[in-house]
C-alpha positions in Angstrom: 0.0 0.0 0.0 2.8 2.4 0.8 4.6 1.7 -2.5 1.4 2.4 -4.5 0.9 5.7 -2.5 4.5 6.6 -3.2 4.0 6.0 -7.0 0.9 8.1 -7.0 2.6 11.0 -5.2 5.5 10.8 -7.6 3.1 11.2 -10.6 1.4 14.1 -8.9 4.7 15.8 -8.2 5.7 15.5 -11.9 2.4 17.0 -13.1 2.5 20.2 -11.0 4.8 22.1 -13.4 2.6 21.1 -16.3 -0.5 22.5 -14.6 1.3 25.7 -13.5 2.3 26.4 -17.1 -1.2 25.5 -18.4 -2.7 28.0 -15.9 -0.5 30.9 -17.0 -1.2 30.4 -20.7 -4.9 30.1 -20.0 -4.7 33.5 -18.3 -3.0 35.0 -21.3 -5.6 33.7 -23.8 -8.4 34.8 -21.5 -7.0 38.3 -21.4 -6.6 38.3 -25.2 -10.3 37.3 -25.7 -11.6 39.9 -23.1 -9.6 42.7 -24.7 -10.9 41.7 -28.1 -14.4 41.8 -26.8 -13.9 45.3 -25.3 -12.4 46.5 -28.6 -15.4 45.2 -30.6 -17.8 46.7 -28.0 -16.2 50.1 -28.4 -16.5 49.8 -32.2 -20.1 49.0 -31.8 -20.7 52.0 -29.5 -19.0 54.3 -32.0 -21.2 53.2 -34.8 -24.5 53.1 -32.8 -23.9 56.4 -31.0 -22.4 58.2 -34.0 -19.3 59.5 -32.2 -15.7 58.5 -31.5 -14.9 56.0 -28.7 -11.5 55.1 -27.3 -10.2 51.9 -25.7 -7.4 52.9 -23.4 -5.0 50.1 -22.5 -3.1 51.6 -19.6 0.2 50.4 -18.1 0.4 53.2 -15.5 -1.8 51.2 -13.1 -1.0 47.9 -11.2 -2.5 45.7 -12.4 -2.7 47.1 -16.0 -6.2 48.2 -16.9 -8.3 48.9 -20.0 -11.5 50.8 -20.5 -13.9 52.2 -23.0 -14.2 56.0 -23.1 -16.2 58.4 -25.1 -13.8 60.8 -26.9 -15.9 63.9 -26.2 -15.7 63.2 -22.5 -12.5 61.2 -22.2 -12.2 61.4 -18.4 -15.6 59.7 -18.0 -15.5 55.9 -18.5 -18.5 54.7 -20.4 -18.0 51.1 -19.4 -16.3 49.8 -16.2 -12.6 49.8 -15.9 -11.3 46.2 -16.6 -8.2 44.7 -15.1 -5.8 42.3 -16.6 -5.4 39.0 -14.7 -2.5 38.7 -12.3 0.7 37.9 -14.1 -0.4 39.5 -17.4 0.7 43.0 -18.6 0.4 45.2 -21.7 3.7 45.9 -23.5 2.8 49.6 -23.9 0.0 52.1 -23.2 -2.2 52.1 -26.3 -5.3 54.1 -27.2 -7.5 52.7 -30.0 -10.0 55.3 -31.3 -13.0 54.1 -33.3 -14.9 56.5 -35.5 -18.7 56.4 -36.4 -17.9 54.5 -39.6 -16.4 51.7 -37.6 -12.7 52.3 -38.7 -10.0 53.9 -36.7 -9.3 57.6 -36.4 -7.0 59.2 -39.0 -3.3 58.9 -38.2 -3.6 55.5 -36.6 -1.2 52.8 -37.5 -2.4 50.0 -39.7 -2.9 47.7 -38.0 -3.0 49.2 -34.5 -1.7 46.5 -32.2 -2.4 45.7 -28.5 0.1 43.2 -27.1 -0.3 41.3 -23.8 2.6 39.3 -22.2 3.2 37.1 -19.2 5.0 39.0 -16.5 7.3 36.0 -15.7 8.1 35.0 -19.3 7.9 37.9 -21.8 8.4 35.4 -24.7 4.8 34.3 -24.1 2.6 37.0 -25.6 -0.6 37.5 -27.6 -1.2 40.2 -30.1 -4.6 41.8 -31.0 -4.6 43.8 -34.2 -7.3 46.4 -35.2 -7.6 47.1 -38.9 -7.4 50.9 -39.7 -10.2 51.0 -42.4 -12.7 48.5 -41.1 -12.0 48.3 -37.3 -11.9 44.5 -37.6 -10.3 42.9 -34.5 -8.1 39.9 -35.1 -6.1 37.9 -32.6 -2.8 36.3 -33.4 
């Protein structure tokens, strides 16, 4: 009985690193999907309300945050302020501004990119691109 218990404990000990890695990559993918949803929501707001809307991905806070804001009243969040999961950060502060036609404001890069990375391992990252002319959000 002791030998069987020892073998089970050995297998459990070997599986811990696998599950730790799985958990962190799940947090990264979850953050990517949530940011994509917020970007699509801001685009929808811009089209339906016929005014510009921003998504501000802010690295000045801890944890990093992102929010939807109406451009005309940029200090007033329209939606709640969202936080990235623990261990996930933006690579830079980015503001994505959608216009009433669904595209991005003039002067925006094409595509405008939001990148999230794991705090412990910066080689693990996910990129969200927003097309300049259509506002289409793609995740890479």
